[in-house]
KEPA-224689 format. One record per atom (N, C-alpha, C, O): residue number from 1; residue in three letters; atom name; x, y, z. Coordinates in Angstrom, 1 decimal, padded with zeros to 4 digits. Example, Ala and Ser with C-alpha at 12.3 -4.5 7.8 and 13.67 -1.06 7.14 Angstrom:
{1; ALA; N; {013.2; -005.7; 007.8}}
{1; ALA; CA; {012.3; -004.5; 007.8}}
{1; ALA; C; {013.2; -003.3; 007.8}}
{1; ALA; O; {014.2; -003.3; 008.5}}
{2; SER; N; {012.8; -002.2; 007.1}}
{2; SER; CA; {013.7; -001.1; 007.1}}
{2; SER; C; {012.9; 000.0; 007.9}}
{2; SER; O; {013.4; 001.1; 008.0}}
***
This chain:
{1; MET; N; {-075.3; -096.9; -003.1}}
{1; MET; CA; {-076.5; -096.7; -002.4}}
{1; MET; C; {-077.5; -097.7; -002.9}}
{1; MET; O; {-077.6; -098.0; -004.1}}
{2; VAL; N; {-078.2; -098.3; -001.9}}
{2; VAL; CA; {-079.2; -099.3; -002.2}}
{2; VAL; C; {-080.6; -098.7; -001.9}}
{2; VAL; O; {-080.8; -098.2; -000.8}}
{3; LYS; N; {-081.5; -098.9; -002.9}}
{3; LYS; CA; {-082.8; -098.3; -002.6}}
{3; LYS; C; {-083.7; -099.5; -002.1}}
{3; LYS; O; {-083.6; -100.6; -002.6}}
{4; THR; N; {-084.6; -099.2; -001.3}}
{4; THR; CA; {-085.6; -100.1; -000.7}}
{4; THR; C; {-086.9; -099.8; -001.4}}
{4; THR; O; {-087.5; -098.7; -001.1}}
{5; LEU; N; {-087.4; -100.7; -002.2}}
{5; LEU; CA; {-088.7; -100.5; -002.9}}
{5; LEU; C; {-089.8; -101.4; -002.2}}
{5; LEU; O; {-089.5; -102.5; -001.9}}
{6; VAL; N; {-091.0; -100.8; -002.1}}
{6; VAL; CA; {-092.1; -101.6; -001.6}}
{6; VAL; C; {-092.9; -102.0; -002.8}}
{6; VAL; O; {-093.4; -101.2; -003.5}}
{7; MET; N; {-093.0; -103.3; -002.9}}
{7; MET; CA; {-093.6; -103.9; -004.1}}
{7; MET; C; {-094.8; -104.8; -003.7}}
{7; MET; O; {-095.0; -105.1; -002.5}}
{8; GLU; N; {-095.6; -105.3; -004.7}}
{8; GLU; CA; {-096.6; -106.2; -004.4}}
{8; GLU; C; {-096.9; -107.1; -005.6}}
{8; GLU; O; {-096.6; -106.7; -006.7}}
{9; THR; N; {-097.4; -108.3; -005.3}}
{9; THR; CA; {-097.8; -109.2; -006.3}}
{9; THR; C; {-099.2; -108.9; -006.8}}
{9; THR; O; {-099.8; -108.0; -006.2}}
{10; ALA; N; {-099.6; -109.5; -007.9}}
{10; ALA; CA; {-101.0; -109.3; -008.4}}
{10; ALA; C; {-102.0; -109.6; -007.3}}
{10; ALA; O; {-103.1; -109.1; -007.3}}
{11; ARG; N; {-101.7; -110.5; -006.4}}
{11; ARG; CA; {-102.6; -110.9; -005.3}}
{11; ARG; C; {-102.6; -109.9; -004.1}}
{11; ARG; O; {-103.3; -110.1; -003.1}}
{12; GLY; N; {-101.8; -108.8; -004.2}}
{12; GLY; CA; {-101.7; -107.8; -003.2}}
{12; GLY; C; {-100.7; -108.2; -002.0}}
{12; GLY; O; {-100.8; -107.6; -001.0}}
{13; GLU; N; {-099.9; -109.2; -002.3}}
{13; GLU; CA; {-098.9; -109.6; -001.2}}
{13; GLU; C; {-097.7; -108.7; -001.3}}
{13; GLU; O; {-096.9; -108.7; -002.3}}
{14; ALA; N; {-097.5; -107.9; -000.3}}
{14; ALA; CA; {-096.4; -106.9; -000.3}}
{14; ALA; C; {-095.1; -107.5; 000.1}}
{14; ALA; O; {-095.1; -108.5; 000.8}}
{15; PHE; N; {-094.0; -106.9; -000.4}}
{15; PHE; CA; {-092.7; -107.3; -000.1}}
{15; PHE; C; {-091.7; -106.2; -000.3}}
{15; PHE; O; {-092.1; -105.2; -001.0}}
{16; LEU; N; {-090.5; -106.3; 000.2}}
{16; LEU; CA; {-089.5; -105.3; -000.1}}
{16; LEU; C; {-088.5; -105.8; -001.1}}
{16; LEU; O; {-088.2; -107.0; -001.1}}
{17; LEU; N; {-088.0; -104.9; -001.9}}
{17; LEU; CA; {-086.9; -105.3; -002.9}}
{17; LEU; C; {-085.8; -104.3; -002.7}}
{17; LEU; O; {-086.0; -103.1; -002.8}}
{18; LEU; N; {-084.6; -104.8; -002.5}}
{18; LEU; CA; {-083.4; -104.0; -002.4}}
{18; LEU; C; {-082.7; -104.0; -003.8}}
{18; LEU; O; {-082.4; -105.1; -004.3}}
{19; MET; N; {-082.5; -102.8; -004.3}}
{19; MET; CA; {-082.0; -102.7; -005.6}}
{19; MET; C; {-080.8; -101.7; -005.6}}
{19; MET; O; {-080.8; -100.8; -004.8}}
{20; PRO; N; {-079.8; -101.9; -006.5}}
{20; PRO; CA; {-078.8; -100.8; -006.6}}
{20; PRO; C; {-079.5; -099.5; -007.0}}
{20; PRO; O; {-080.4; -099.5; -007.8}}
{21; GLY; N; {-079.0; -098.4; -006.4}}
{21; GLY; CA; {-079.7; -097.1; -006.6}}
{21; GLY; C; {-079.7; -096.6; -008.1}}
{21; GLY; O; {-080.5; -095.8; -008.5}}
{22; ASP; N; {-078.7; -097.1; -008.9}}
{22; ASP; CA; {-078.6; -096.7; -010.3}}
{22; ASP; C; {-079.2; -097.6; -011.3}}
{22; ASP; O; {-079.1; -097.5; -012.5}}
{23; ARG; N; {-079.9; -098.6; -010.8}}
{23; ARG; CA; {-080.5; -099.6; -011.7}}
{23; ARG; C; {-082.0; -099.6; -011.6}}
{23; ARG; O; {-082.6; -099.2; -010.6}}
{24; ARG; N; {-082.7; -100.0; -012.7}}
{24; ARG; CA; {-084.1; -100.1; -012.7}}
{24; ARG; C; {-084.6; -101.6; -012.6}}
{24; ARG; O; {-083.8; -102.5; -012.9}}
{25; VAL; N; {-085.8; -101.8; -012.1}}
{25; VAL; CA; {-086.3; -103.1; -011.9}}
{25; VAL; C; {-086.9; -103.6; -013.2}}
{25; VAL; O; {-087.7; -102.8; -013.8}}
{26; SER; N; {-086.6; -104.8; -013.5}}
{26; SER; CA; {-087.3; -105.5; -014.6}}
{26; SER; C; {-088.5; -106.2; -014.0}}
{26; SER; O; {-088.3; -107.2; -013.3}}
{27; LEU; N; {-089.7; -105.7; -014.1}}
{27; LEU; CA; {-090.9; -106.3; -013.5}}
{27; LEU; C; {-091.1; -107.7; -014.0}}
{27; LEU; O; {-091.5; -108.6; -013.2}}
{28; LYS; N; {-090.9; -107.9; -015.3}}
{28; LYS; CA; {-091.1; -109.3; -015.8}}
{28; LYS; C; {-090.1; -110.2; -015.2}}
{28; LYS; O; {-090.4; -111.3; -014.8}}
{29; ARG; N; {-088.8; -109.8; -015.1}}
{29; ARG; CA; {-087.8; -110.7; -014.6}}
{29; ARG; C; {-088.1; -111.0; -013.1}}
{29; ARG; O; {-087.9; -112.1; -012.6}}
{30; LEU; N; {-088.5; -110.0; -012.4}}
{30; LEU; CA; {-088.8; -110.1; -010.9}}
{30; LEU; C; {-090.0; -111.1; -010.7}}
{30; LEU; O; {-089.9; -112.0; -009.9}}
{31; ALA; N; {-091.0; -110.9; -011.5}}
{31; ALA; CA; {-092.2; -111.7; -011.4}}
{31; ALA; C; {-091.8; -113.2; -011.7}}
{31; ALA; O; {-092.3; -114.1; -011.0}}
{32; ARG; N; {-091.0; -113.4; -012.7}}
{32; ARG; CA; {-090.6; -114.7; -013.0}}
{32; ARG; C; {-089.8; -115.3; -011.9}}
{32; ARG; O; {-090.0; -116.5; -011.5}}
{33; ALA; N; {-088.9; -114.6; -011.3}}
{33; ALA; CA; {-088.1; -115.0; -010.2}}
{33; ALA; C; {-088.9; -115.4; -009.0}}
{33; ALA; O; {-088.6; -116.3; -008.2}}
{34; LEU; N; {-090.0; -114.7; -008.8}}
{34; LEU; CA; {-090.9; -115.0; -007.6}}
{34; LEU; C; {-092.0; -116.0; -007.9}}
{34; LEU; O; {-092.7; -116.5; -007.1}}
{35; GLY; N; {-092.1; -116.4; -009.2}}
{35; GLY; CA; {-093.1; -117.4; -009.6}}
{35; GLY; C; {-094.5; -116.9; -009.6}}
{35; GLY; O; {-095.4; -117.6; -009.3}}
{36; VAL; N; {-094.7; -115.6; -009.9}}
{36; VAL; CA; {-096.0; -115.0; -010.0}}
{36; VAL; C; {-096.2; -114.4; -011.3}}
{36; VAL; O; {-095.3; -114.2; -012.1}}
{37; LYS; N; {-097.5; -114.0; -011.6}}
{37; LYS; CA; {-097.8; -113.5; -012.9}}
{37; LYS; C; {-097.3; -112.1; -013.1}}
{37; LYS; O; {-096.7; -111.8; -014.2}}
{38; ASN; N; {-097.4; -111.2; -012.1}}
{38; ASN; CA; {-096.8; -109.9; -012.3}}
{38; ASN; C; {-096.6; -109.3; -010.9}}
{38; ASN; O; {-097.2; -109.7; -009.9}}
{39; VAL; N; {-095.8; -108.2; -010.9}}
{39; VAL; CA; {-095.5; -107.4; -009.7}}
{39; VAL; C; {-095.6; -106.0; -010.1}}
{39; VAL; O; {-095.5; -105.6; -011.2}}
{40; SER; N; {-095.8; -105.1; -009.1}}
{40; SER; CA; {-095.8; -103.7; -009.3}}
{40; SER; C; {-095.3; -103.0; -008.0}}
{40; SER; O; {-095.3; -103.6; -006.9}}
{41; THR; N; {-095.0; -101.7; -008.1}}
{41; THR; CA; {-094.7; -101.0; -006.9}}
{41; THR; C; {-096.0; -100.5; -006.3}}
{41; THR; O; {-097.0; -100.4; -007.0}}
{42; VAL; N; {-096.0; -100.3; -005.0}}
{42; VAL; CA; {-097.2; -099.9; -004.3}}
{42; VAL; C; {-097.2; -098.3; -004.3}}
{42; VAL; O; {-096.1; -097.7; -004.5}}
{43; ALA; N; {-098.3; -097.8; -004.1}}
{43; ALA; CA; {-098.5; -096.3; -004.1}}
{43; ALA; C; {-097.7; -095.8; -002.9}}
{43; ALA; O; {-097.6; -096.5; -001.9}}
{44; PRO; N; {-097.1; -094.6; -002.9}}
{44; PRO; CA; {-096.4; -094.0; -001.8}}
{44; PRO; C; {-097.1; -094.1; -000.5}}
{44; PRO; O; {-096.5; -094.4; 000.5}}
{45; ARG; N; {-098.4; -093.7; -000.5}}
{45; ARG; CA; {-099.1; -093.8; 000.8}}
{45; ARG; C; {-099.2; -095.2; 001.4}}
{45; ARG; O; {-099.1; -095.4; 002.6}}
{46; GLU; N; {-099.4; -096.2; 000.5}}
{46; GLU; CA; {-099.4; -097.6; 000.9}}
{46; GLU; C; {-098.0; -098.0; 001.4}}
{46; GLU; O; {-098.0; -098.7; 002.4}}
{47; ALA; N; {-097.0; -097.6; 000.8}}
{47; ALA; CA; {-095.6; -097.9; 001.2}}
{47; ALA; C; {-095.4; -097.4; 002.6}}
{47; ALA; O; {-094.8; -098.1; 003.5}}
{48; GLU; N; {-095.8; -096.2; 002.9}}
{48; GLU; CA; {-095.7; -095.6; 004.2}}
{48; GLU; C; {-096.5; -096.3; 005.2}}
{48; GLU; O; {-096.1; -096.5; 006.4}}
{49; ARG; N; {-097.7; -096.7; 004.9}}
{49; ARG; CA; {-098.6; -097.4; 005.8}}
{49; ARG; C; {-098.0; -098.8; 006.2}}
{49; ARG; O; {-098.0; -099.2; 007.3}}
{50; LEU; N; {-097.4; -099.5; 005.2}}
{50; LEU; CA; {-096.9; -100.8; 005.4}}
{50; LEU; C; {-095.5; -100.8; 006.2}}
{50; LEU; O; {-095.3; -101.6; 007.1}}
{51; THR; N; {-094.7; -099.8; 006.0}}
{51; THR; CA; {-093.4; -099.7; 006.6}}
{51; THR; C; {-093.3; -098.9; 007.8}}
{51; THR; O; {-092.4; -099.1; 008.7}}
{52; GLY; N; {-094.1; -097.8; 007.9}}
{52; GLY; CA; {-094.0; -096.9; 009.0}}
{52; GLY; C; {-093.0; -095.8; 008.7}}
{52; GLY; O; {-092.7; -094.9; 009.5}}
{53; TYR; N; {-092.4; -095.8; 007.5}}
{53; TYR; CA; {-091.4; -094.9; 007.1}}
{53; TYR; C; {-091.9; -094.0; 005.9}}
{53; TYR; O; {-092.8; -094.4; 005.2}}
{54; ARG; N; {-091.4; -092.8; 005.8}}
{54; ARG; CA; {-091.8; -091.9; 004.7}}
{54; ARG; C; {-091.0; -092.3; 003.5}}
{54; ARG; O; {-089.8; -092.7; 003.5}}
{55; VAL; N; {-091.6; -092.2; 002.3}}
{55; VAL; CA; {-091.0; -092.5; 001.0}}
{55; VAL; C; {-089.7; -091.6; 000.9}}
{55; VAL; O; {-089.8; -090.4; 001.2}}
{56; GLY; N; {-088.7; -092.2; 000.5}}
{56; GLY; CA; {-087.4; -091.5; 000.4}}
{56; GLY; C; {-086.5; -091.8; 001.5}}
{56; GLY; O; {-085.3; -091.5; 001.5}}
{57; GLY; N; {-087.0; -092.4; 002.6}}
{57; GLY; CA; {-086.2; -092.8; 003.7}}
{57; GLY; C; {-086.6; -094.2; 004.2}}
{57; GLY; O; {-086.3; -094.6; 005.3}}
{58; ILE; N; {-087.2; -095.0; 003.3}}
{58; ILE; CA; {-087.7; -096.4; 003.7}}
{58; ILE; C; {-086.5; -097.3; 004.0}}
{58; ILE; O; {-085.6; -097.4; 003.1}}
{59; SER; N; {-086.4; -097.8; 005.1}}
{59; SER; CA; {-085.4; -098.8; 005.5}}
{59; SER; C; {-085.9; -100.2; 005.4}}
{59; SER; O; {-087.1; -100.4; 005.7}}
{60; PRO; N; {-085.0; -101.1; 005.1}}
{60; PRO; CA; {-085.5; -102.5; 005.1}}
{60; PRO; C; {-085.5; -103.1; 006.5}}
{60; PRO; O; {-086.0; -104.2; 006.8}}
{61; TYR; N; {-085.0; -102.3; 007.5}}
{61; TYR; CA; {-085.0; -102.7; 008.9}}
{61; TYR; C; {-086.1; -102.1; 009.7}}
{61; TYR; O; {-086.4; -100.9; 009.5}}
{62; GLY; N; {-086.7; -102.8; 010.6}}
{62; GLY; CA; {-087.7; -102.2; 011.6}}
{62; GLY; C; {-089.0; -101.8; 010.9}}
{62; GLY; O; {-089.5; -100.8; 011.4}}
{63; THR; N; {-089.4; -102.4; 009.9}}
{63; THR; CA; {-090.7; -102.0; 009.3}}
{63; THR; C; {-091.8; -102.2; 010.2}}
{63; THR; O; {-091.8; -103.2; 011.1}}
{64; LYS; N; {-092.9; -101.4; 010.1}}
{64; LYS; CA; {-094.0; -101.5; 010.9}}
{64; LYS; C; {-094.7; -102.9; 010.9}}
{64; LYS; O; {-095.1; -103.5; 011.9}}
{65; ARG; N; {-094.7; -103.4; 009.7}}
{65; ARG; CA; {-095.2; -104.8; 009.4}}
{65; ARG; C; {-094.1; -105.6; 008.8}}
{65; ARG; O; {-093.5; -105.2; 007.9}}
{66; PRO; N; {-093.9; -106.8; 009.3}}
{66; PRO; CA; {-092.9; -107.7; 008.8}}
{66; PRO; C; {-093.2; -108.0; 007.3}}
{66; PRO; O; {-094.3; -108.5; 007.0}}
{67; LEU; N; {-092.2; -107.8; 006.4}}
{67; LEU; CA; {-092.4; -108.0; 005.0}}
{67; LEU; C; {-091.3; -108.9; 004.5}}
{67; LEU; O; {-090.2; -108.8; 004.9}}
{68; PRO; N; {-091.6; -109.8; 003.6}}
{68; PRO; CA; {-090.5; -110.6; 002.9}}
{68; PRO; C; {-089.6; -109.6; 002.2}}
{68; PRO; O; {-090.0; -108.6; 001.7}}
{69; VAL; N; {-088.3; -110.0; 002.3}}
{69; VAL; CA; {-087.3; -109.1; 001.6}}
{69; VAL; C; {-086.5; -109.9; 000.5}}
{69; VAL; O; {-086.1; -111.0; 000.7}}
{70; TYR; N; {-086.4; -109.3; -000.6}}
{70; TYR; CA; {-085.7; -109.8; -001.7}}
{70; TYR; C; {-084.6; -108.8; -002.0}}
{70; TYR; O; {-084.7; -107.6; -001.8}}
{71; VAL; N; {-083.4; -109.3; -002.5}}
{71; VAL; CA; {-082.3; -108.5; -002.8}}
{71; VAL; C; {-081.8; -108.8; -004.2}}
{71; VAL; O; {-081.6; -110.0; -004.6}}
{72; ASP; N; {-081.5; -107.8; -005.0}}
{72; ASP; CA; {-080.9; -108.1; -006.3}}
{72; ASP; C; {-079.5; -108.7; -006.1}}
{72; ASP; O; {-078.7; -108.1; -005.3}}
{73; LYS; N; {-079.2; -109.7; -006.8}}
{73; LYS; CA; {-077.9; -110.5; -006.6}}
{73; LYS; C; {-076.7; -109.6; -006.8}}
{73; LYS; O; {-075.7; -109.8; -006.2}}
{74; SER; N; {-076.8; -108.6; -007.6}}
{74; SER; CA; {-075.6; -107.7; -007.9}}
{74; SER; C; {-075.2; -107.0; -006.6}}
{74; SER; O; {-074.0; -106.7; -006.5}}
{75; ILE; N; {-076.1; -106.7; -005.7}}
{75; ILE; CA; {-075.7; -106.0; -004.4}}
{75; ILE; C; {-074.8; -106.9; -003.6}}
{75; ILE; O; {-073.9; -106.4; -002.9}}
{76; LEU; N; {-075.0; -108.2; -003.7}}
{76; LEU; CA; {-074.2; -109.1; -002.9}}
{76; LEU; C; {-072.7; -109.2; -003.3}}
{76; LEU; O; {-071.9; -109.8; -002.6}}
{77; GLN; N; {-072.4; -108.6; -004.4}}
{77; GLN; CA; {-071.0; -108.6; -004.9}}
{77; GLN; C; {-070.2; -107.4; -004.5}}
{77; GLN; O; {-069.0; -107.3; -004.7}}
{78; LEU; N; {-070.9; -106.4; -003.8}}
{78; LEU; CA; {-070.3; -105.2; -003.3}}
{78; LEU; C; {-069.4; -105.5; -002.1}}
{78; LEU; O; {-069.7; -106.4; -001.3}}
{79; ASP; N; {-068.4; -104.6; -001.8}}
{79; ASP; CA; {-067.7; -104.7; -000.6}}
{79; ASP; C; {-068.4; -104.1; 000.6}}
{79; ASP; O; {-068.5; -104.7; 001.7}}
{80; ARG; N; {-069.1; -103.0; 000.3}}
{80; ARG; CA; {-069.9; -102.3; 001.3}}
{80; ARG; C; {-071.1; -101.8; 000.6}}
{80; ARG; O; {-071.1; -101.5; -000.6}}
{81; LEU; N; {-072.2; -101.6; 001.3}}
{81; LEU; CA; {-073.4; -101.0; 000.7}}
{81; LEU; C; {-074.0; -100.1; 001.8}}
{81; LEU; O; {-073.7; -100.2; 003.0}}
{82; TYR; N; {-074.9; -099.2; 001.3}}
{82; TYR; CA; {-075.5; -098.2; 002.1}}
{82; TYR; C; {-077.0; -098.3; 001.9}}
{82; TYR; O; {-077.5; -098.2; 000.7}}
{83; VAL; N; {-077.8; -098.4; 003.0}}
{83; VAL; CA; {-079.2; -098.4; 002.9}}
{83; VAL; C; {-079.8; -097.3; 003.8}}
{83; VAL; O; {-079.1; -096.7; 004.7}}
{84; ASN; N; {-081.0; -096.9; 003.5}}
{84; ASN; CA; {-081.7; -095.9; 004.3}}
{84; ASN; C; {-081.8; -096.4; 005.7}}
{84; ASN; O; {-082.1; -097.6; 006.0}}
{85; GLY; N; {-081.7; -095.5; 006.7}}
{85; GLY; CA; {-081.8; -095.8; 008.1}}
{85; GLY; C; {-083.2; -095.4; 008.7}}
{85; GLY; O; {-083.3; -095.5; 009.9}}
{86; GLY; N; {-084.1; -095.1; 007.9}}
{86; GLY; CA; {-085.5; -094.8; 008.4}}
{86; GLY; C; {-086.0; -093.4; 008.2}}
{86; GLY; O; {-087.1; -093.1; 008.5}}
{87; ARG; N; {-085.1; -092.5; 007.7}}
{87; ARG; CA; {-085.5; -091.2; 007.4}}
{87; ARG; C; {-084.6; -090.6; 006.3}}
{87; ARG; O; {-083.4; -091.1; 006.2}}
{88; ARG; N; {-085.1; -089.7; 005.6}}
{88; ARG; CA; {-084.3; -089.1; 004.6}}
{88; ARG; C; {-083.0; -088.5; 005.1}}
{88; ARG; O; {-083.0; -087.8; 006.1}}
{89; GLY; N; {-081.9; -088.9; 004.5}}
{89; GLY; CA; {-080.6; -088.4; 004.9}}
{89; GLY; C; {-079.8; -089.2; 005.9}}
{89; GLY; O; {-078.6; -089.0; 006.1}}
{90; LEU; N; {-080.5; -090.2; 006.5}}
{90; LEU; CA; {-079.9; -091.1; 007.4}}
{90; LEU; C; {-079.5; -092.4; 006.7}}
{90; LEU; O; {-080.4; -093.2; 006.2}}
{91; VAL; N; {-078.2; -092.7; 006.5}}
{91; VAL; CA; {-077.7; -093.8; 005.8}}
{91; VAL; C; {-076.9; -094.7; 006.7}}
{91; VAL; O; {-076.1; -094.2; 007.5}}
{92; VAL; N; {-077.1; -096.0; 006.5}}
{92; VAL; CA; {-076.4; -097.0; 007.3}}
{92; VAL; C; {-075.5; -097.8; 006.3}}
{92; VAL; O; {-075.9; -098.2; 005.3}}
{93; GLU; N; {-074.2; -098.0; 006.7}}
{93; GLU; CA; {-073.2; -098.7; 006.0}}
{93; GLU; C; {-073.2; -100.1; 006.5}}
{93; GLU; O; {-073.1; -100.3; 007.7}}
{94; LEU; N; {-073.2; -101.1; 005.6}}
{94; LEU; CA; {-073.1; -102.5; 006.0}}
{94; LEU; C; {-072.4; -103.3; 004.9}}
{94; LEU; O; {-072.1; -102.8; 003.8}}
{95; THR; N; {-072.0; -104.5; 005.3}}
{95; THR; CA; {-071.4; -105.4; 004.3}}
{95; THR; C; {-072.6; -106.3; 003.8}}
{95; THR; O; {-073.6; -106.5; 004.5}}
{96; PRO; N; {-072.4; -106.9; 002.6}}
{96; PRO; CA; {-073.4; -107.9; 002.2}}
{96; PRO; C; {-073.6; -109.0; 003.2}}
{96; PRO; O; {-074.8; -109.5; 003.3}}
{97; ARG; N; {-072.6; -109.4; 003.8}}
{97; ARG; CA; {-072.7; -110.5; 004.8}}
{97; ARG; C; {-073.6; -110.1; 005.9}}
{97; ARG; O; {-074.5; -110.9; 006.3}}
{98; THR; N; {-073.4; -108.9; 006.4}}
{98; THR; CA; {-074.3; -108.4; 007.5}}
{98; THR; C; {-075.8; -108.3; 007.0}}
{98; THR; O; {-076.7; -108.7; 007.8}}
{99; LEU; N; {-076.0; -107.8; 005.8}}
{99; LEU; CA; {-077.3; -107.8; 005.2}}
{99; LEU; C; {-077.9; -109.2; 005.2}}
{99; LEU; O; {-079.1; -109.3; 005.6}}
{100; LEU; N; {-077.2; -110.1; 004.7}}
{100; LEU; CA; {-077.7; -111.5; 004.6}}
{100; LEU; C; {-078.0; -112.1; 006.0}}
{100; LEU; O; {-079.0; -112.8; 006.2}}
{101; GLU; N; {-077.2; -111.8; 007.0}}
{101; GLU; CA; {-077.3; -112.4; 008.3}}
{101; GLU; C; {-078.5; -111.7; 009.1}}
{101; GLU; O; {-079.2; -112.4; 009.8}}
{102; THR; N; {-078.7; -110.5; 008.9}}
{102; THR; CA; {-079.7; -109.7; 009.6}}
{102; THR; C; {-081.1; -109.8; 009.0}}
{102; THR; O; {-082.1; -109.9; 009.7}}
{103; LEU; N; {-081.2; -109.6; 007.7}}
{103; LEU; CA; {-082.5; -109.6; 007.0}}
{103; LEU; C; {-082.9; -110.9; 006.4}}
{103; LEU; O; {-084.1; -111.2; 006.3}}
{104; ARG; N; {-082.0; -111.8; 006.2}}
{104; ARG; CA; {-082.2; -113.1; 005.5}}
{104; ARG; C; {-083.0; -112.9; 004.2}}
{104; ARG; O; {-084.1; -113.6; 004.1}}
{105; PRO; N; {-082.6; -112.0; 003.4}}
{105; PRO; CA; {-083.3; -111.8; 002.1}}
{105; PRO; C; {-083.1; -112.9; 001.1}}
{105; PRO; O; {-082.2; -113.7; 001.2}}
{106; THR; N; {-084.1; -113.0; 000.2}}
{106; THR; CA; {-084.0; -114.0; -000.9}}
{106; THR; C; {-083.3; -113.3; -002.1}}
{106; THR; O; {-083.8; -112.3; -002.6}}
{107; PRO; N; {-082.1; -113.8; -002.5}}
{107; PRO; CA; {-081.5; -113.2; -003.7}}
{107; PRO; C; {-082.2; -113.5; -005.0}}
{107; PRO; O; {-082.7; -114.6; -005.2}}
{108; VAL; N; {-082.4; -112.5; -005.8}}
{108; VAL; CA; {-083.1; -112.6; -007.1}}
{108; VAL; C; {-082.3; -111.8; -008.2}}
{108; VAL; O; {-081.6; -110.8; -007.8}}
{109; HIS; N; {-082.6; -112.1; -009.4}}
{109; HIS; CA; {-082.1; -111.2; -010.5}}
{109; HIS; C; {-083.3; -110.4; -010.9}}
{109; HIS; O; {-084.3; -110.8; -011.5}}
{110; ALA; N; {-083.2; -109.1; -010.5}}
{110; ALA; CA; {-084.4; -108.2; -010.7}}
{110; ALA; C; {-084.0; -107.0; -011.6}}
{110; ALA; O; {-084.9; -106.3; -012.1}}
{111; ALA; N; {-082.7; -106.7; -011.8}}
{111; ALA; CA; {-082.3; -105.5; -012.5}}
{111; ALA; C; {-082.6; -105.8; -014.0}}
{111; ALA; O; {-082.3; -106.9; -014.5}}
{112; GLY; N; {-083.0; -104.7; -014.7}}
{112; GLY; CA; {-083.3; -104.8; -016.1}}
{112; GLY; C; {-082.2; -104.3; -017.0}}
{112; GLY; O; {-082.3; -104.3; -018.2}}
***
Protein backbone atom coordinates (compact mmCIF):
# COMPACT_ATOMS: atom_id res chain seq x y z
CA MET A 1 0.00 0.00 0.00
CA VAL A 2 1.26 3.44 -0.93
CA LYS A 3 0.27 6.43 1.17
CA THR A 4 -0.29 9.85 -0.37
CA LEU A 5 1.00 12.61 1.88
CA VAL A 6 0.28 16.30 1.38
CA MET A 7 3.42 18.23 2.21
CA GLU A 8 4.71 21.78 1.87
CA THR A 9 7.99 23.62 1.69
CA ALA A 10 8.94 26.40 4.11
CA ARG A 11 7.60 28.81 1.48
CA GLY A 12 4.17 27.19 1.64
CA GLU A 13 4.46 25.43 -1.74
CA ALA A 14 2.28 22.32 -1.47
CA PHE A 15 3.08 18.99 -3.11
CA LEU A 16 2.18 15.30 -2.88
CA LEU A 17 4.58 12.62 -1.72
CA LEU A 18 3.95 8.93 -2.40
CA MET A 19 5.52 6.74 0.25
CA PRO A 20 5.46 3.04 1.11
CA GLY A 21 2.77 2.59 3.74
CA ASP A 22 5.18 1.00 6.21
CA ARG A 23 7.92 3.64 5.94
CA ARG A 24 8.42 7.04 7.54
CA VAL A 25 9.50 10.19 5.74
CA SER A 26 12.92 11.63 6.50
CA LEU A 27 12.09 15.34 6.34
CA LYS A 28 15.78 16.26 6.12
CA ARG A 29 16.42 13.83 3.27
CA LEU A 30 13.31 15.00 1.42
CA ALA A 31 14.17 18.69 1.83
CA ARG A 32 17.68 18.01 0.55
CA ALA A 33 16.28 16.13 -2.47
CA LEU A 34 13.98 19.06 -3.27
CA GLY A 35 16.70 21.66 -2.74
CA VAL A 36 14.80 23.51 -0.02
CA LYS A 37 15.57 24.37 3.59
CA ASN A 38 12.79 22.26 5.11
CA VAL A 39 9.49 20.53 4.45
CA SER A 40 6.56 19.51 6.62
CA THR A 41 3.19 17.84 6.36
CA VAL A 42 0.19 20.11 6.05
CA ALA A 43 -2.64 20.12 8.57
CA PRO A 44 -5.48 17.68 7.77
CA ARG A 45 -7.94 20.48 7.02
CA GLU A 46 -5.46 22.06 4.57
CA ALA A 47 -4.81 18.66 2.92
CA GLU A 48 -8.53 18.26 2.35
CA ARG A 49 -8.85 21.80 0.99
CA LEU A 50 -5.98 21.32 -1.46
CA THR A 51 -6.94 17.86 -2.71
CA GLY A 52 -10.71 17.74 -2.36
CA TYR A 53 -10.34 14.37 -0.59
CA ARG A 54 -10.77 13.43 3.06
CA VAL A 55 -7.69 12.45 5.02
CA GLY A 56 -7.35 8.68 4.94
CA GLY A 57 -8.54 8.49 1.36
CA ILE A 58 -6.36 11.05 -0.42
CA SER A 59 -5.58 9.94 -3.95
CA PRO A 60 -2.71 11.27 -6.05
CA TYR A 61 -5.16 11.35 -8.98
CA GLY A 62 -7.80 14.00 -9.65
CA THR A 63 -6.86 16.44 -6.92
CA LYS A 64 -8.91 19.61 -6.68
CA ARG A 65 -5.78 21.66 -7.28
CA PRO A 66 -2.93 20.35 -9.48
CA LEU A 67 0.03 19.63 -7.21
CA PRO A 68 3.57 18.47 -8.02
CA VAL A 69 3.99 14.77 -7.23
CA TYR A 70 7.10 13.11 -5.80
CA VAL A 71 7.51 9.38 -5.30
CA ASP A 72 9.93 7.54 -3.04
CA LYS A 73 12.21 5.55 -5.36
CA SER A 74 11.61 2.32 -3.45
CA ILE A 75 8.02 2.23 -4.75
CA LEU A 76 9.28 2.03 -8.31
CA GLN A 77 10.90 -1.35 -7.55
CA LEU A 78 7.56 -3.02 -6.77
CA ASP A 79 5.72 -5.27 -9.23
CA ARG A 80 2.35 -3.82 -8.23
CA LEU A 81 1.30 -1.01 -5.94
CA TYR A 82 -1.94 0.14 -4.40
CA VAL A 83 -3.02 3.76 -3.93
CA ASN A 84 -6.13 5.34 -2.46
CA GLY A 85 -8.84 5.92 -5.00
CA GLY A 86 -10.36 9.03 -3.44
CA ARG A 87 -12.17 7.71 -0.40
CA ARG A 88 -11.41 5.47 2.53
CA GLY A 89 -11.53 1.82 1.55
CA LEU A 90 -11.30 2.43 -2.21
CA VAL A 91 -7.95 1.16 -3.43
CA VAL A 92 -6.58 1.17 -6.98
CA GLU A 93 -3.97 -1.33 -8.18
CA LEU A 94 -1.33 -0.19 -10.67
CA THR A 95 2.15 -0.91 -11.87
CA PRO A 96 5.02 1.50 -11.29
CA ARG A 97 5.12 2.06 -15.05
CA THR A 98 1.47 3.18 -15.08
CA LEU A 99 2.14 5.46 -12.12
CA LEU A 100 5.09 7.05 -13.94
CA GLU A 101 3.15 7.46 -17.20
CA THR A 102 0.01 8.94 -15.66
CA LEU A 103 1.30 11.13 -12.82
CA ARG A 104 4.79 11.90 -14.09
CA PRO A 105 6.13 12.08 -10.51
CA THR A 106 9.66 13.05 -9.61
CA PRO A 107 11.50 10.12 -7.95
CA VAL A 108 13.28 10.99 -4.69
CA HIS A 109 14.88 9.22 -1.74
CA ALA A 110 12.54 10.26 1.08
CA ALA A 111 12.31 7.23 3.36
CA GLY A 112 14.17 7.46 6.65
